[in-house]
N, C-alpha and C positions, 0 to 999 in steps of 0.2 A: 252722047257719048258719057259715061258715068266715068268719075275721078278714077287714079292710078291708086290702087291700094297703097299702105303706107304702114309699116311695121316697126315697131323698133327691138333694138338686139344690145345683148350688154359684152363687148369681150372678157374674154374667159384668161386675163391677164393675171389673176389672181386665184383661179380656178384651182380647188384642190381636194380631195376628201381627209377632213378633219375631224370628224363629228360621225356621230350615229344619230339621224333621225329620224329612217325609213330603214327598213328589211336591205335594200341594194347597196347601201353603205357597210354592212356588217363586212367583214373582213377587207375591206380595202381603203382605211385609209392609209394614206400616204404610198397608195400602190399606183396614182394615177401620171399619164408621163405628159409633160407639158407642152412639149415640141407635138404631140400628138392630136393633144386636145387643142390645139390652134390651129391645126392643117383642117382638122374637124370641123370645129366653127367656123373658117374661112370659105371654107368646099358650101357652107349652109349660106352662107352670109351673099356667095356669090351666085349660087342657084339662085336664092330669092329677090335678087336684085334685078336678075332675069324678068322679073314679072311683076314688081313690085318698089316701092321707093322706100330705104332700110336708113332708117335715125340710131344713133348710138346713145347710150346709158355711159360714162364715163364708168371704168372697173374701179374697185376700192379696197384697196388692203384691209386684210379682217373680213371685209366680207366672201368669199369663197363662193358663195351661192347666188351671187349678183345674177350672173349671166342666165341666170333660171330666170326670166323676163316678166314670162308669163302671171308669176305670182305676185308683180308688181301690181295688182289694181284689175280691176274689171269695169272697163269702157264702153261706154254708149253714147254715141256721136258726141255731146263736148263735156261729157260727166264721165269724173272716174271714181270708182268707190276702191280709197286704198284698201290695202291688205294690213289685215293683223295677223300677225304669223304668232301662229301658236306654240312652237321654240325659240326660248331666247338667242339660240345662235344666228336667229334669221330676223330677229326685231331690228338689230340694229339697220335693216335696208330700208327701213320705211320711211324715215326722214329722210333719204336720201333719195327716195322717190318721189315723194309727197313734193320735193322742191325739183324734181324735173317736170311734172305734170304741173305745179303752177306755172312754173317759167315759160311752159307750153300753152298758156292759157284755158287750161283742163279746168271746169269745178270741180274741185276736192269736196268727196263725201268721208268723213271717219267713223267706224263704228265706237261703240265704248270698247275701253279696253277689256272690259271682260270677255268680250265676244268675239269667240278667233275667225276670222276670214280669210282667206288667201288668194281672192282675186281669181282671174281666170283660169286658174290653175281647177279650180272649184265651181267654176260658174261660164257656158259657155250659153251663147247665142244660138238659138237653131237657126241653121241660113235658107230655112224656108216660111215658114210660119215664127209668129212675133210673139214667142215666150223664150223664157231663159230655162234652161236648164244648170240647179243648183246640186251639188254633192257637199255630202255631210256626212259624219261617224269619224273620220281622222282627223281633219285637219282645221277643216271649217265647222262650224256651231250653226245646230238647224236653226236658232233663234235669229241668226243672223238673214235669213229669209224675205223674212216681213218688211226687213228694211231696205234690202234688194226691193222688191215688188213695189214698196212707195218711194223712193228715190229716182226709181229708172221707169217709175209706171207703167210695166210692166209684168206680164203673169211669171209667176215663177211656178214651175214643174220639180219638187225634192226627191231627190235620190238619196237611197242608204247606204253609203258604201260597205262591204262586210271583208275585204279579203284586203289584209296589212299589206302583201305586196304592189295595190294600185290603191291608195294613200291619195292620191289626187283625181277626180274626176276625168282629167284631160286624157291619165296614162291606159284608161281603158273605156273611152267613150267619144267619139268626134262625129260632133254635125257637118255635113258637106252640103256644099250647094244645091240648093232646090229641094231640100228637107231629106234630101238621104243622109243614113246615118250606118254608122257601123259602133259596134259595144260587145263587151264580153262580158257575158249574161251573169259567170260564177263570182263574178266582181259587186254583185247588186245582191240585194235580199230578193225574197217572193214578189213584196208587192210594189218595190220599184221598177222590177223586171216587167210586169204586170202592167204598170201603167206608161212603160215603154212602147210597147206593144200596144198599146189604148190608142196611141199616140202617132205614131207609127205607119204606115201603111206596110203592110209585110213586102211589097213589091219595091219600099225602099229602106229596108230593113237588112241588116247582114250580123249575122253572128259571128265573130271571128274566134279562132280556135285559138288554143288554150297558146301552142307556138306561134304565133302571131301577135298574142298579148303581152308575151314576157320580153319579147320584142320589141315591144312599144309600136308596133303597128298603127295602134289607136291614137298613139300620142305622133300628130300629123298635122303638116300645116296646108290647109286647103285652100288656094289662090285663084279663083274660077274655076278652073277644070283641071286644074295641076295639082298632085296632090305628093308633098315631098316628105318623107318617112327615112327611116333609121334602118329597116331591114321587112318584108314580108316575102309571105308564100305564092306559089302560082295561084292558088287559089283564090286568097285574095284578092292577089292583079287582077286577074283574068274579070271577078266580079265588078273589080269599080272599072274593069275596062268595058265590061256591059253595060256600065249605069254612063260610058262616054267619058270619064276622067283618065288624065294620063296619071301611073305613077313613075315615081323618081325615087329610087335608093341610093339612101349618102349617108356611109357607117358615122354613127355617133356612139360609139363604143365605149369611148371614155367617159363620157356624161353620162351613160347608165351606169356608170358605177357608184354615180351620186345619185342617182333614181329617177333621169331625165331625159329626155331625147329633144328630136326635132320642136313640139308644140312650145315645151315648155321651153326652148332656148327665142322666142320671138314672143311679141303681142302687139294686135294687129289694132294701130293707132286709130283708123276711120271708121269702126262700125255703127252703121245704119239704121235706124227705126226701120222695120220694115213697114208696117202698119201698124197708126195710132190707135194705141187699147190701154182700156180703163183700166187699173191694179187690179190683179185678180191672183189670188193664191190657192192652194191645194191644201191648207194648211189651216190645223185649230189647236185653241190655246184653253184651257182651263186652271183655275187657281186649284186647291187642294189646302188644309189644314190639318196639321200632326200635331200632338201634345201627349205625352208622357214622359217616360224615361227614352228619352230618345236615344241620347248617346252612350248608356251603360248598356239598355238592351240590344244596340245595336241597330233600333228602328230607321235612323237615318240613312245606313248604308244600305240598307234592306231596300227601303224605298226608291234611291238613287239605281240601283240595280235594277229594280223592275221596269223603271222608265226607259233607261239604255238599252235593256236588253230586249225591249220591243221597241225598239226605234223612236223611240222619244228623245226629248233635252229638255234642260231644269233649270231654271233661275230660282234661288233662293233670295225669295223676295224680305222676309223679316226673319230673326232666329234668336228667341230668346233663351238662353239657360238658366235653369235652376242653380242659386248661390251652391246647392248643395248636391251630390250624385243620388238623394232621396227625393228631393223636389221634384217639382213638375217643369217640364222644359216646352218650349211651345215654337213651331216653326209653320212659317205661311211659304208657299212654295207654288211656281208657275208650269206648266209642264205642256211644252209644245209637241207636236205630233205631226205627220205629215199627210193626214185626212182625219176626217170624222170619224170614220173606220177606226183607225187603229187608235185614235184620242179614248173612244170607247172604250175600246180592249185593254189599253192600260187604266185606263181609271175602276175599270173593274176588277183589274187584280191590286189597284194600291188600296179600294177599298176592303178587298178582302186581308189584306196587312195592319190596316186600322187607318187607313188617311179619311181624312170627314173633305164631303162636299160641300164650300157653303154657298146656300142657297140663290142662285142668279136667276130663276124664270119665276115671276107674280104669277101666273098662271094654274090653273086646278090642275090634277091629275087628271088625264085621260083613264075613261072607265068603260070596258067593252062586256057585255055578256057573255055568260057559261052558255053556249048552245048544246053539249055534249055533256051527262056527268062524268065527272072525271078527265076533263078535256080542256087547258085550261084556256083562253085566247092566243090570239095570234101575237108574238112582240110582248107578252104578260112579263111585268117587272117581278125577276127573280130576288128573294130575299136575302140576306145575309144574319151572321149571327149578332150582327150588330144594330142598337137601338135604330128604327127607322119614322119618320115622321112624315105623311101624306097629306096633299093640300087639298082640301073640298071644299067649298063655295066660300072662300077667301079665308079660310083657317086652318090651321094646321093640328094634324090627330096622330099621338102617338098611335103605334100600330103595337096592338095588345096580342101577347102570346108569341113571339118574337120568335124565328127559329131558319135555319138554312132550307134554300132550296124549295120555298114555297111561294106560293102566291097571296097577293093582298087586295084581302074582298071589303067593301064598303057597302053598308046597312045603312037606311035610313027608317030605323020603325020604334019611335018617331024621330028619334036620335040617333046623330051619326055615330058610328061604330066602326071603328077599322080594324079588322083581323087578319093576324096570318091564318093561310088556310093549306093545309096540305093538298095536292093535284087531286088523288083519290078520293076526297073529300067534296071538292067543288059542287056545284049542285045549279039545274037547270036558273037562269036568269039571274044569277049572282051577278053583280056590277063586281070585277077584278080592276085593278092599278094596273097601263100596262105603258109603255115606254113610247109606242109611238113609232112612226116611222124611221125615224131618225134615232133610234134607241137613248131618249134622253134619259140621264141618269139623276136630273135634277129634279126630275117629279115627286122623287119619293128622295128624302133627305136624315143625314145622319142630324141630331137637333146639335142647336148651340152649347 
């Protein structure tokens, strides 16, 4: 017989809306009813006690959001990755939760202060498979996902949140026992929705309606075959009953004024590892270099906007500002994306705005022959206006006649020559530089 489930909850003794850090709080400052909040929390506490053991973390004055204990950290077995809150209003909770976890014999992992991560609000273990769903885009940084994979020795699937109303993953995404999954597709970008659909069989996946989403029907507590939540439509209830779940609705409207419901108010304390798995993460990284008038020409802002608008994140590794506005500044950044394809898309856009890619490959460029006049081989490297070099026989050669949207032709007659060529001018058997099956931009590089 499996061990009884254990949950953490925090009494709402000091709960109120006293600031705005998500859209649900807007217009609700000092509009919560303490007695009603206590009654709603107590009802949820009593229901959970019917199926699991409940432990309490003490309420603290000045920390009105502390009842949302899902954000305390991410737990797997005896490990907990402590949250690094994005907003200063909640950062006071961090030492309080760290003390509680340490006193209860968890091994505590702490991310660097500059990497926000908001615990089990943005990182949810799948209930049927050995991987972790991790959200980013509003409160948690994509950069945190690599550390989650390393510390928990677990595959991490990164999901980008794009709707401000669903600022945490657990507001719009709910893994259920045996690998079933609820989610609200408009809360995610297209790539994330595709990833969800690839990993979860269609007969175990349910896209909830907007009506259910805004009532936080995905912000549910799943204990074995019981699902506790604020409110749900008959269609939602029917689907879960078809899957063999019992749905229990309990009003949590006071907490919704602050942007949370059932799942936000709980944290499972005995999360098991389903299957031992080697760490694996669908995430890619690459360094870029910038040089020039980075500040007065607004280049840094353009680069950062390009990265984030395409679903990536960045870390500034080095920034050397010129002493005068007319002097050159230099920067080195680490770009992170949730997949190799997305990284290639971001890097292509960054090259267009003037970024450079430090050489990381030591092999020669891949060359493929032209099989039809005026037609480049598949995956040929498309040139830009920026000076480029190509590695051939262990040497780097500058591309002659650099221009936009051409191909790079390599000839050996008898000396090696590398030339930019219009597609219409390509001739049979010419050797063309190709990016290869993974579209590797490092096969052609801007010179240092």
